[in-house]
N, C-alpha and C positions, 0 to 999 in steps of 0.2 A: 953871484956864482951859483948859489943854491937855486935861484929862480931859473937860471939857464939850464941846469941839470934837470930840474923838474919839467921844464918845457920840452927838453929833448926827450925825456922818458915818456912824456905824454904823447909826443909826436910819434915815437916808435910804437907805442901801444896802439895808436890809431891806425897805423899802416897795416896791421895784421887783421883788421876788421873789414870785411867786405860784405856786400849784399849777397844773399843766397840766390842761386840760380832757380829759375822756374822752368819746369819741364812740361812740354806739350805733346799731345799725340793727335793724329788725324782720327776722325770718327766716321764710321759707316753711316749711311742714311738710315733713318728709322721708319720711314713710311713703307707701307705695303704697295708696291708699284709693279706688280706682275704684268708683263706684256705678252708672255707666252708660257704655255705649260710644256714646252719641248723638253725632253729629257736627254741631255748630253753631258759629257764630261769635258771640262775645260781646265787647263793648267796655265796659270800665269807664270811663264817660264823665266822671263828676265825683265826687270825695270831698270833703265839707266836714267839717272838724274844728272843735270849739269854739274860739272866738277866744282864750280864755284859754290853750289848749294850742298855739295856732298860732304857735310861736316856736322858735328853735334850742335853747333851754334846756328841760330837762324841768321839768314843773310837778308838785309833790308836794302832796298834801292831808294836813292834820293829821288824825289819827284822832279821830272823834267831834266834828268841827268843820267849818265851811265855810271855814276859813282855808287859803289856798294859799301855797306857798312856791316861789320860783324856785330851782332847783338850778343855780347858775351853772356848776359844773364838770362836770355830767352833761348832755351835749348830744346832739341827734339828728344823725346824719350826713347827713341829707337832709330836705327839708321833709316834715313829718308826713303831709300829705294825699297827697303823691306816694308815700311809703313804704306807706301803707295801700292805695292803689290797686294798687301793684305786688304786694304780698303777697297781697291779695285775688285778683288775677288768677292768680297762681302757685298758690294754694291751690285755687281753683275748678278749675284745670287738673288737679290731682291727682284730683279726683272725676269729672271728665269728660275723660279722657286723649285721646280722639279729636277733641276740640273745640279750636278756636282761641280762647283767652281772653287778652286783653291790655288794658293801659290804652290808651285812645284818645289818640293823639298828633297826629293830623291830622283836621281836620273832614271831609276828603274820604273818610276810611276808611269802608267800608260793613260793617256787622255785622247779623246776623239780629236780635240783641238788644243793647240797651245798658242799663247799670245806673248809677243815681245812688245815692250813699250819703250820708246826713247823720248824722254821729256827734253825739249829744247829750251823751254822757259817755264819756270815755277817761281814767279817773282812776287815779292811783297813790297808794295809801295804804300807805307802807312799814310792814312788820311786821304788816300786816293783809290787804289785798287789792288787786287791780287790777280795774277794772270797765269794761265796754264796753256801751254802749247805743246802738243805731243803727237808723235807719229806712232802708230801701232800696226802690228802685222799679225794676221791670223794664219796659222799653219795647220795643215791636216796631213798626217803621215810624213812630216818633215818638209812638205812642199807648201809654198806660199799660195794661199787661196784668196787673200784680200789684204790690201794695205790701205789704211785710212789715216786721216789727220783730224784731231780735235783741237779747237782753239777757242778758249773761253776766258772771260774776265768778269770781275764782279767788284762793285764799289765797296770800300771798307773804311772804317774809322781807324783810330790808332790802338784800340783795345785788342790785345793779342788773342783773347778768347774769340772775339769776332773775326779776327784774321784767320785763325785756324778753322773756324766753322766755314768761312767762305772758301778756303782752300779745299776742305772736305767736300763742299758742294760742287766745286769744279771737277773733282775726281768723279763724283757721282754723275755729273753730266757726261763725262767721257765714258763711264761704265754703261750708261744708257745707249750711247751711240754704238758701242761695241756689241751690246746685247741685241740691239736691233739688227745688226749685220749678221750675228750668229744665227738668228732664227731664219734668215733667208738663205743660208748656205746648205 
């Protein structure tokens, strides 16, 4: 009887112990990559991420499957839509260093251009690839002046730090495409 009580108590004590979560954030590119000295103001107005990925936990896709798994212990340090807007603005700023590019935080802020981004795919497939598929729209004075699509993928291993770096790289590639279009408008 004493053994049973001891084992039961040990089992209950073990149930309260769980692995701590690890928090990750996307990072802006660090290289100097100026493609133009154009001086414009650009506001990242809205970034929409897929509903399945719009959560604190990272969502992983099984290879060769449509099955998604919630990675309970790998979490975003900030809402994903805000993180993408922030990194996108920072990365576009690398390509247009004389310009002011930032996420729009107040409706009263005035920009020469505003950008909306709708991400249709931001997938993590461990030991295979990460993928980013996004549609973006550039506005001037509330009117659409250009709509584009960026679609990139990159191979990754299962290390989450490498996965996040690869995702950050995909956002940087999208930022470069947007910057290249902005200098032609």
